C-alpha positions, 0 to 999 in steps of 0.5 A: 479531500486529500491531495496525496495518499499511499495505497495499500493492497487492500485498496489497489486491488478493488480499484483495479477491479473497478469498484465504483466507490473506491474508483470515485475516492481514487479519482478525488486524489491529486497524487496517489502513491504505491509502496513497492511492497504493494507492487510485490504483493500484487505481482505474486498474484500474476501467473503464466496460467492465469485465465486473464493473461492481460491482467499484468499489462493492465496493472502495469498501465494502472501503475504508470498513473501512480508514484512509487514509494521506494524502500530506501535505507531510511525506510529499512531503519523505520521498518526495524523500529516498527517491527521491534515495537510490535514484537515487543507488544506481542501485536505483530502484523504481516511483514509486508504491511510493516514495510508498507507502513515504514514507506508511508511514515518515511514519506509522511503520507497517509495510507488508504487501507481496509486493514485495521491492523495498521492502527497498531502503528504509532504515528501512521496516518490511516484513511479507512476506505 
């Protein structure tokens, strides 16, 4: 059992949607962190024309149970290092995912994800959920 972990968008959405398997795994974590870019990715999905207008407020309530990994200047420097490394290898991943990885590396936290491309980032601890 992990005491602390950061959550990728590919994990947060199913937890928020009450996936029973991920809900159980999430319940076993002492402290769950959410990187700011994950919050941004989810916020993009909210719209004024949503058939579920309460989704945003429900997500904000869920968010209040998590700790937030901020994007600091140190995170930005890590982002630059990761971006250069991946670009140099010709194995880029989505830009937001580089930010997510940089947040986790700076905080020394593993990342729960369902996206294999995070495995391209050296030293990033991954938990495939």
